[in-house]
N, C-alpha and C positions, 0 to 999 in steps of 0.2 A: 706717687699719688695714693692717697688713702681712700679705701672703699667705704664711703659713708652712706651708701644707698643700699637698701634691702634688695637682694637679688630675687629673681623669679623663683617662687617656691619656698621663700623664707618662712612664711607663716605655716605652710603645709608641713615642712620638715620639723617645725617646733611643736607640733601637736603630738599628743600621747598615742594616737592611732598610728601615726607614721613610725614612731620610735618602737612600737610593739609589733610592727608588721614584719614577720619572719621571712617574707618573700623578697624583701629589699636587701641588696648587697651591703647597704650602709649599716645594717644591723647584724651582719655576719662577722665572725671573727676572722681576721686576716693574719696569715702566717707568712711573714716576710722571708724567712729562711727557705721555705719550700715553694714560695710564690703560689699560694692557694688560699681559698676561702673555706671556712667551715660553717656549715649550715646548722640549723637548730637541732637537727637529728644527728649531728656529729659526722656527717659525710663531707668528703672533700669536693670542692669545685676547682679543678686544675686549669691552668692557662691553656688556651686552645689556639688563639690567633690574635693578630694585631691589625686593626682597621684604621684607615685614614679617610675621614669624611670631609669633603669640601663643600661649603655652603655657597650661596649665590654671590656673596661678596668676595669669595676666594680664600676665606679663612679655613685652615686645615685643623680638624679636630681629631686627635689621636685617642683611640679607644681600644681597650683590651677586653677580649671575650674569654670568659671562664665557663667551664662546663662540668657537670657532675656525671656520675655513672648512672646506671638504671635506678630510677626513683619510683618505679611503679608500685612497689610494696611499702613506700614510706608512709608512716602514720600521720604526717603533717602535710600530705599531698594536697588536700583540699584548701589549706591555708596558704600554701607556698606556690601552687601552680595556678596560672591564670589562663592557660590554654592546654590543649591536648598534647600529649607527648610523654616519653619515658625519661627524658633527661632535662635537667634544669640548667638554663643559660643565664648569665648575667653579663652586662656590658658596663665596664668601668671607665670613666673619663677622669683620670687622676689630676690632670691639669685644672679642669673645671672644678673638681672637688677641692683642690688646694686653694683656689681663689675664693671659693665659698667659705671655707674655714677661716681664711684671713678676714673676709668681710664680716663674718659672724663675730670674731674676736674684737674687731674694731667697733662694731655697733654696740656690743655689750659693755665696752669699756666706758669709763666716766667721760673721757674726752669725746668719744664717738657718740654717746648719748646726747651730749650738749650740742654737737654739730647737727645731729638729726633734728633736734628741736629748733635750732636756728634755721635749718633748711626749710622747715615747714612754714614759718612766717616771713622769713627774709627772701626766699627764692620762689617757692610755690605760689605765694600770694601775688607776686609780681607777674609771673607767667600767666596765672589765671586771669588777672586784670587785663593784661594785654590781649590775650586770646578771646576772652568772653566779652568784656566791657568795651574794649576798643575794636573788636571784630577783626583783629589781625591774625589770620589763621594760616596764611601762606605767603612766602616771599614773592615779589613781583619780578625779581631779577634772577639770573642764573650765573653760576660760577662762584667760587669761594671769595674772590676779591669783591665782586659786586654785592654778594649777599652780606659780606662783612661790613661794607659801607652802609647798606640798608639797615642792618642790625645796629650799627653805631648810631645812626640818626634816630632810630626807634628808641634806643636807650636814652639818648640825650633828650628826646621829647618827653619821655616818662619822668626822668629826673628833674628837668626844668619845670614841668607842670606841677610837680610837688613843691618846688621852690616858689613858684608863682603864687601859691596860696598865701604866702606870707609877704607879698610885695604889692605895689600899687598896680591894680588891674590894667588900667589904661596904658600905662607906660610899658608893662611887660608885654601886652598884646602887640603894640607897635614894634617894639624892639625885636621880638621873636619873629614876627612876620618878615621884617626887613632882613634880619640876620640870616634866617634860613633861605629866604629867596635869593639873596646875593651869593651865599655860600654854595648853594647847589648849582647856580648858573656858572660860577667861576671854578670852584674847586672840584666838582664832580662831573664836569662836562665830558670828560673822557670815559665815564661810565655809561654815557647815554641814558641818564636817569629818566625813567618814565614819569610823565607829568602826574600820574595818579599817586606816585610816591610823595611828591611835593604836596599835593592837596591833602593826603592823609596826615602827614606830619604837621602841617599848619593847622588842620582842623582839630587835632588833639588839644591844641592850645586855645583856639578861638572859641570853641564851644563852651569853654569853662568860664569865660569872662562876659 
């Protein structure tokens, strides 16, 4: 799967102020051989410990903590420190950084730029229309299978409504009403489809004609 979506903080990390901020570990020189970072003053931040942070979804994030020696006499202290203390600590999430670098390369490529432009008018426009104009902001059912069925019907209603603009209005109105009514009664009976779902789908067509 290619990362064609700008990650959180993409614009912030692209700014000159971020790239010139000496307090950030992204702007420090990393020495792979000794596994340490070198700050703007030439001092070492050596590896101290490895942390595993688990979020609410159960995903484990692996982070390495690096720490410097006494920085109380550093001339860059005011620019580098954001809190009181004698030592500088940085937390590095290499896996997250690797994914961000991959996304950055994809977005800046010719193919990635084209997909980003397509996403703007082919995908975001559809979601915006469904959520704002059609007032569909939450699913009425629960469970992947039921939500998938509801999303399928919603997608069909959107696509067929676009096709209906180029067809005979009266014929499309009758056919869609009968088609969806019979399909939901027979094919989706096992999903215990809520009656509001049927009214929503049918009304997306009927109000247009």
